[in-house]
C-alpha positions in Angstrom: 23.2 -9.8 -29.8 27.1 -9.9 -29.2 28.6 -8.7 -25.8 30.2 -5.8 -27.9 26.6 -4.4 -28.4 24.8 -4.3 -25.1 22.9 -1.4 -25.9 21.1 -3.3 -28.8 17.2 -3.7 -28.4 16.0 -7.1 -27.4 13.0 -7.1 -29.9 11.8 -10.7 -29.3 11.1 -9.6 -25.4 8.5 -6.7 -26.8 5.0 -8.1 -26.3 5.9 -10.9 -23.7 3.8 -11.4 -20.5 6.0 -12.2 -17.5 5.9 -12.1 -13.9 7.8 -9.6 -11.6 10.5 -11.7 -9.5 11.5 -8.3 -7.9 9.0 -5.5 -7.5 9.6 -2.4 -9.7 10.1 1.2 -7.7 8.8 3.4 -10.6 11.2 6.3 -11.4 13.2 5.2 -8.3 14.7 2.0 -9.9 13.8 -1.3 -11.7 12.8 -4.6 -10.7 13.2 -7.9 -12.3 11.0 -9.8 -14.7 10.9 -13.4 -15.6 10.0 -14.0 -19.4 9.6 -17.2 -21.3 11.8 -16.4 -24.2 14.0 -18.5 -26.8 12.8 -21.9 -25.4 13.6 -21.1 -21.9 13.1 -18.5 -19.1 15.2 -15.4 -18.6 15.2 -12.5 -16.2 15.5 -9.0 -17.4 15.5 -5.5 -15.4 12.2 -4.3 -15.6 11.4 -0.5 -15.6 7.7 0.8 -14.8 6.3 4.3 -14.7 4.9 3.4 -10.9 6.0 1.0 -8.4 4.7 -2.7 -9.2 4.8 -5.4 -6.5 6.6 -8.6 -6.7 4.1 -11.2 -8.5 2.6 -9.0 -10.6 1.8 -9.8 -14.0 3.3 -7.4 -16.6 3.5 -7.0 -20.4 6.9 -5.8 -22.0 6.1 -2.6 -23.9 9.7 -1.9 -25.0 13.3 -2.7 -24.8 16.1 -0.4 -23.6 18.9 -2.9 -24.6 21.2 -4.6 -22.2 18.6 -7.1 -20.9 16.5 -4.1 -19.7 12.8 -3.8 -20.7 9.9 -1.3 -19.8 6.9 -3.0 -18.4 3.1 -2.2 -17.7 0.7 -4.1 -15.5 -1.2 -6.7 -17.5 -4.5 -8.5 -17.0 -5.9 -11.2 -19.3 -8.6 -9.4 -21.6 -10.3 -12.6 -22.2 -10.7 -13.2 -18.4 -14.5 -13.3 -18.2 -14.8 -14.1 -14.6 -16.4 -16.9 -12.9 -17.7 -19.7 -15.1 -21.2 -19.9 -13.7 -23.0 -16.8 -12.5 -23.1 -15.9 -8.8 -19.3 -16.8 -8.5 -19.4 -20.5 -8.6 -16.6 -22.2 -10.6 -16.8 -25.5 -12.3 
């Protein structure tokens, strides 16, 4: 992506999971999400349908271009809870 095309979608960001470093405000404004991408970490403006708090794990669902993405709250679907019944951890 060149500086002459700031509107271009950032396809590699779609589907990545990141953490909000600045909470979103829903329709009132974006937050910021840090993503591991292109061999490092980058921060993108993050829009969501409703407010999400700083520290929330999110999934990038779309790119708006110009380092701006749409996100939703994300939980690990493979997280099955405690290792031992009754809440004990290994």
